N, C-alpha and C positions, 0 to 999 in steps of 0.2 A: 126303176133301179139301173143305174150305169154301173157297169164292170171292166175293172182296170188289174192289169197282168204286167207283173214283176218278177222276173227272174234274175234275185240276187249271183254276185261273182266275183271275187276280190281278184284286184287286180295294184301290184306295186307298181309305181313310176313314179318314186326316186321321192325325195321332200316335197314340199310345194310348200309354197310362203307362209300361209297360214300354221305352218308344221314343220318348219327346218329341221328339228331334229327325229322328223318321220323317220322309222324302221320295217323292211320287210317284217310279215308276220309269218312263223312257220305257219305249217299249213296244220297242224291237228287248232291252233287260232282261225286261223281263216273259217274248218270249217265250223265250232264252234262262232263264229262271229256270224256266218249263213243259216244253223243253226237260230240263233239270237235273231235275225233277222225275223223268225216268224214271229217267235216267242212276242218280239216288241208291236206287231205290225196288231197282233192279233189285242194287245193293252193301249195300245193308242186308241183303238178305235172298237173300242168296249164301249162307249157313252153313244156309240150310234147306230142306229138298224143295221147295221152289216152286215154280210154274209162274210165270211172269210175264210180260201177253201189250199190249199195247198197239193199239188197235182206229184205224180212216180218222179219228175224232172226238179219236185223243188219252186216250182216255178209259181205263187203268190196271188191266188185271184183276190179279188174285193168285188163286192157287191154291195152296191151301196148311192145315196141318195144326192150323197156329196157331188160338186162339180167336180173336174177334170185336175182343175189348178189346185182344190183343196187339199183335195187326193195329194198328188206329188208333192204337195210340201211338206204335208206331216212322211209322207216314202224319202225323200230327200231327209231332213232330220235325223230319219230311222239309219238310213245309210251313212250320213257325217257321221254319227256317233260309234256306229260299227266301222268303219274306215272298211266300207262295201261299194259297187257300183248295183246298176239293174235294169238290162233289159229289161223294156215295157216296150210291150205286144199287143 
């Protein structure tokens, strides 16, 4: 099994070409979206034989037979939907 780790975070870099009306999220919304990241990861990998965990620092670990590219694409979709970024380790 492969292990992939992601540490979600919020960073406002202004409006984007794909979302010109983008506004900065409140601190509460940032925290909510980071929490939803973990929930969404659990949901998107529920059909896989994956082991999902989160450490005390909020780093989400995914143990799966998926190749790295497939896992990264799923994570990217979640991050985009929540207006987040992630550091991968």
